[in-house]
C-alpha positions as CSV (number, residue, x, y, z in Angstrom):
1,M,17.9,32.8,-26.3
2,L,16.6,32.1,-22.7
3,K,13.0,33.3,-23.8
4,R,13.0,31.1,-26.7
5,T,14.6,28.4,-24.8
6,Q,11.7,28.8,-22.1
7,F,9.0,28.6,-25.1
8,L,10.4,25.7,-26.7
9,A,10.3,23.6,-23.2
10,S,6.8,25.3,-22.7
11,A,5.6,24.0,-26.3
12,A,7.1,20.1,-25.4
13,F,5.3,20.1,-22.1
14,A,2.0,21.3,-23.6
15,L,2.2,18.7,-26.5
16,S,3.0,15.9,-23.9
17,L,-0.3,16.7,-22.0
18,A,-2.0,16.3,-25.5
19,M,-0.7,12.8,-26.0
20,P,-2.2,9.6,-24.4
21,A,-0.1,8.8,-21.1
22,N,0.1,5.3,-22.3
23,A,1.3,5.7,-25.8
24,E,1.6,1.4,-25.6
25,S,-1.2,-0.5,-27.4
26,G,-2.4,-3.9,-28.0
27,A,-2.9,-7.0,-25.6
28,D,0.6,-6.5,-23.7
29,A,-0.4,-2.6,-23.2
30,V,-0.1,-2.3,-19.1
31,I,-3.4,-0.5,-17.9
32,A,-3.0,-0.3,-14.4
33,T,-0.5,-1.7,-11.5
34,V,-1.5,-2.8,-8.5
35,N,1.2,-3.6,-5.8
36,G,3.6,-4.0,-8.9
37,I,1.0,-6.5,-10.4
38,D,0.0,-5.3,-14.1
39,I,-3.4,-5.5,-15.7
40,T,-3.0,-5.5,-19.3
41,M,-5.4,-4.6,-22.0
42,G,-5.4,-8.5,-23.0
43,H,-7.0,-9.1,-19.5
44,M,-9.4,-6.7,-20.1
45,I,-10.3,-8.0,-23.5
46,V,-10.8,-11.6,-22.2
47,V,-13.5,-10.2,-19.4
48,R,-15.5,-8.1,-22.1
49,S,-15.3,-11.1,-24.3
50,G,-17.3,-13.1,-21.4
51,L,-19.6,-10.9,-20.9
52,P,-23.4,-11.5,-21.7
53,E,-24.5,-9.9,-24.9
54,Q,-26.1,-7.2,-23.4
55,Y,-23.3,-5.9,-21.4
56,R,-21.1,-6.0,-24.5
57,Q,-23.3,-3.2,-25.9
58,L,-22.3,-0.6,-23.6
59,P,-20.1,2.3,-25.1
60,D,-16.8,1.4,-24.6
61,D,-15.7,4.1,-22.4
62,A,-18.0,2.6,-19.7
63,L,-17.2,-0.7,-20.4
64,F,-13.6,-0.1,-20.1
65,T,-14.1,1.7,-16.7
66,G,-16.4,-0.9,-15.1
67,I,-13.9,-3.8,-16.5
68,L,-11.0,-1.9,-15.1
69,D,-12.3,-1.3,-11.7
70,Q,-13.8,-4.9,-11.4
71,L,-10.0,-6.1,-12.2
72,I,-8.4,-3.7,-9.6
73,Q,-10.5,-4.8,-7.1
74,Q,-10.3,-8.5,-7.8
75,A,-6.2,-7.8,-7.8
76,V,-6.4,-6.3,-4.1
77,L,-8.5,-8.8,-3.0
78,A,-6.4,-11.6,-4.4
79,Q,-3.2,-9.9,-2.8
80,A,-4.9,-9.5,0.7
81,G,-5.6,-13.2,0.6
82,G,-1.8,-14.1,0.1
83,T,0.2,-16.3,-1.9
84,D,-1.1,-19.9,-1.1
85,L,-3.9,-21.2,-3.1
86,P,-6.4,-22.9,-1.1
87,R,-7.1,-26.3,-2.6
88,R,-10.8,-25.8,-4.0
89,V,-9.5,-22.4,-5.8
90,R,-6.3,-24.5,-7.3
91,L,-8.7,-27.5,-8.6
92,A,-10.9,-24.5,-10.1
93,L,-8.2,-23.4,-12.2
94,E,-7.0,-26.6,-13.2
95,N,-10.4,-27.5,-14.5
96,E,-10.6,-24.1,-16.2
97,Q,-7.5,-24.5,-17.7
98,R,-8.2,-27.7,-19.0
99,S,-11.7,-26.6,-20.6
100,L,-10.4,-23.6,-22.2
101,M,-7.6,-25.4,-23.7
102,A,-9.7,-28.2,-25.1
103,A,-12.1,-25.6,-26.4
104,E,-9.6,-24.1,-28.4
105,H,-7.9,-27.1,-29.9
106,M,-11.8,-28.0,-30.8
107,D,-11.9,-24.7,-32.5
108,S,-9.0,-25.6,-34.5
109,V,-10.2,-28.9,-35.4
110,L,-13.4,-27.6,-36.6
111,K,-11.9,-24.8,-38.3
112,D,-12.5,-26.6,-42.1
113,A,-14.9,-28.9,-40.9
114,V,-18.0,-27.5,-42.5
115,T,-17.8,-28.5,-45.9
116,E,-20.7,-28.5,-48.5
117,D,-19.8,-32.0,-49.0
118,A,-20.1,-32.9,-45.5
119,V,-23.1,-30.7,-45.2
120,K,-24.9,-32.9,-48.1
121,S,-23.8,-36.2,-46.5
122,A,-25.2,-35.3,-43.2
123,Y,-28.6,-34.0,-45.0
124,D,-28.9,-37.5,-47.2
125,A,-27.9,-39.6,-43.6
126,A,-31.2,-37.7,-42.1
127,Y,-33.6,-37.5,-44.8
128,A,-32.6,-39.7,-47.8
129,G,-34.8,-43.2,-48.1
130,V,-36.9,-42.1,-44.9
131,E,-40.8,-42.5,-45.1
132,P,-42.5,-39.2,-45.6
133,E,-44.2,-38.0,-42.5
134,K,-47.9,-38.0,-42.3
135,E,-49.7,-34.8,-41.0
136,F,-53.1,-34.2,-40.2
137,D,-56.2,-31.5,-40.3
138,A,-58.7,-32.3,-38.1
139,S,-61.3,-30.5,-35.8
140,H,-62.8,-31.5,-32.7
141,I,-65.7,-31.0,-30.3
142,L,-64.5,-31.4,-26.6
143,V,-67.1,-32.0,-24.1
144,A,-66.9,-33.4,-20.6
145,T,-69.0,-36.9,-20.1
146,E,-69.1,-39.5,-22.7
147,E,-73.3,-39.3,-22.7
148,E,-72.8,-35.8,-24.2
149,A,-70.0,-37.2,-26.8
150,N,-72.6,-39.8,-27.8
151,A,-75.2,-37.2,-28.4
152,L,-73.0,-35.5,-30.2
153,V,-72.2,-38.4,-32.6
154,T,-75.9,-38.7,-32.8
155,S,-76.6,-35.3,-34.0
156,L,-74.0,-35.0,-36.6
157,E,-75.1,-38.5,-38.4
158,G,-78.7,-36.3,-38.3
159,G,-77.0,-34.0,-40.4
160,A,-75.9,-31.6,-38.0
161,D,-73.1,-29.2,-39.1
162,F,-69.8,-30.1,-37.2
163,A,-68.4,-26.8,-36.8
164,E,-71.8,-25.1,-35.4
165,L,-71.9,-27.5,-33.4
166,A,-68.3,-27.2,-32.0
167,K,-69.0,-23.6,-31.6
168,E,-72.1,-24.3,-29.4
169,K,-70.9,-27.4,-27.3
170,S,-67.3,-27.6,-27.2
171,T,-65.3,-27.0,-23.9
172,G,-61.9,-26.7,-25.8
173,P,-60.2,-23.6,-26.8
174,S,-60.8,-24.4,-30.8
175,G,-64.6,-24.3,-29.6
176,P,-64.6,-20.9,-31.3
177,R,-63.0,-21.6,-34.2
178,G,-65.5,-24.6,-35.0
179,G,-63.4,-27.0,-33.4
180,A,-60.3,-26.7,-36.0
181,L,-57.0,-27.9,-34.9
182,G,-55.3,-26.8,-37.8
183,W,-52.3,-29.4,-39.6
184,F,-50.3,-31.4,-37.0
185,G,-48.1,-34.4,-37.1
186,P,-46.9,-37.6,-35.4
187,G,-46.6,-36.4,-31.3
188,M,-48.0,-33.4,-31.4
189,M,-51.5,-34.9,-30.0
190,V,-51.9,-36.8,-26.8
191,P,-51.8,-40.6,-27.7
192,E,-55.6,-41.5,-27.7
193,F,-56.3,-38.8,-30.0
194,E,-53.3,-39.6,-32.3
195,T,-54.0,-43.2,-32.4
196,A,-57.9,-42.4,-33.2
197,V,-56.9,-40.2,-35.7
198,L,-54.4,-42.7,-37.7
199,D,-57.0,-44.9,-38.2
200,M,-59.7,-42.4,-39.4
201,D,-60.4,-42.0,-43.8
202,V,-60.5,-38.0,-44.8
203,G,-64.2,-37.0,-43.9
204,A,-65.2,-39.3,-41.5
205,I,-66.3,-38.6,-37.8
206,S,-65.0,-40.8,-34.7
207,A,-66.7,-42.7,-32.1
208,P,-66.2,-40.6,-28.7
209,I,-62.5,-40.5,-27.8
210,K,-61.5,-40.1,-24.1
211,T,-58.2,-38.3,-22.9
212,Q,-57.1,-36.7,-19.8
213,F,-58.9,-33.4,-21.1
214,G,-62.2,-35.3,-21.6
215,W,-64.4,-36.7,-24.2
216,H,-63.4,-36.1,-27.8
217,V,-65.7,-36.3,-31.1
218,I,-63.1,-35.7,-34.2
219,K,-63.5,-35.2,-37.8
220,L,-60.6,-35.6,-39.9
221,N,-60.8,-32.7,-42.5
222,D,-57.8,-34.0,-44.6
223,A,-54.6,-35.8,-44.5
224,R,-51.1,-35.4,-46.5
225,A,-47.4,-36.6,-46.8
226,K,-45.2,-34.3,-45.6
227,D,-41.8,-34.0,-47.7
228,A,-38.3,-34.0,-46.5
229,P,-37.3,-30.1,-46.3
230,D,-35.1,-28.4,-48.8
231,L,-31.3,-28.6,-47.7
232,D,-31.2,-24.8,-47.3
233,E,-34.1,-24.8,-45.2
234,V,-32.3,-27.2,-42.7
235,R,-28.6,-25.8,-43.1
236,P,-28.0,-24.9,-39.9
237,E,-29.4,-27.9,-38.0
238,M,-26.6,-30.0,-40.6
239,E,-23.9,-28.0,-40.0
240,Q,-24.0,-28.5,-36.7
241,Q,-24.7,-32.2,-37.0
242,V,-21.6,-32.1,-38.8
243,R,-19.3,-30.2,-36.0
244,M,-21.0,-32.7,-33.5
245,D,-20.0,-35.5,-35.8
246,V,-16.5,-34.3,-36.1
247,V,-16.1,-33.6,-32.3
248,D,-17.3,-36.8,-31.4
249,A,-15.4,-39.0,-33.9
250,Y,-12.2,-37.0,-33.0
251,I,-12.7,-37.3,-29.3
252,Q,-13.3,-41.0,-29.9
253,Q,-10.0,-41.1,-31.6
254,L,-7.8,-39.5,-28.9
255,T,-9.9,-41.7,-26.6
256,D,-8.7,-45.0,-28.1
257,S,-5.2,-44.1,-28.4
258,A,-4.9,-42.5,-25.1
259,T,-3.7,-44.7,-21.8
260,I,-6.6,-44.0,-19.5
261,S,-7.3,-46.0,-16.1
262,R,-10.5,-45.0,-14.2
263,K,-12.6,-46.2,-11.4
264,T,-16.2,-46.6,-11.4
265,A,-18.8,-45.3,-9.4
266,A,-19.4,-49.0,-7.9
267,E,-15.5,-48.9,-6.9
268,I,-15.8,-45.6,-4.6
269,D,-18.1,-43.9,-2.5
270,A,-20.1,-41.7,-5.4
271,S,-21.7,-39.7,-2.8
272,Q,-18.7,-37.7,-1.9
273,I,-18.8,-35.7,-5.2
274,K,-21.2,-33.4,-3.5
275,D,-19.0,-33.1,-0.3
276,L,-17.7,-30.1,-0.1
277,S,-15.8,-30.4,3.0
278,L,-13.3,-32.6,1.7
279,L,-11.7,-29.9,-0.3
280,E,-10.7,-28.4,3.2
281,K,-8.9,-31.0,4.1
């Protein structure tokens, strides 16, 4: 009987070694205790969720060890500093709590905000009734002086091939391509260049145009009206617009109904905003 009892005790001990030391699971599971203060799985989950993406891709066991080491080190350092929170730490915690609570609430506000009707309304507001944007296909020859540009115009009027002349004379990066710039829309060229193109007919060659880069002779190869994009092409932007509109409207509603008193920069020394020494007083 004694031997059998010893065997059962040994088996039970061996089984206990094979089981996890801490069978508790979930966010409340205690992973470490530092001078009586618990570090839980929830603490570790929060740290991991705030890591940059490249770190979150590391193996779980490596992240587990690294995060736990960090939390233990922070715990011993925080405990060594005492229980009195410096003002700057207390204020930082208040700001962080305010920010996190605001973000948490906005998540709930936005949960069902992006509906198909809302996205279509945002699309219509952005594109319905908007005049099609004009796009241009042009080539140019860039030279250093007005005299050189006038000489180019004379050659072109005499029948010279624009592309060949651009390859031979242009100092711009498009020279080897015969001066071809491809399609571009408003705002993509410097103002002087864009203004000249807007006044040109397809197939026309401009008089010399001066910009910050030098002197240009331009040929307008083609022009077209750019239609509004399909909804699916801009769906991510429209969904983001819906979210922004909901947030703005909700915050405005809360602000309008809140009792708020505030000072202006003119009523207080605004330069204090950069004075860190005030936190030590």
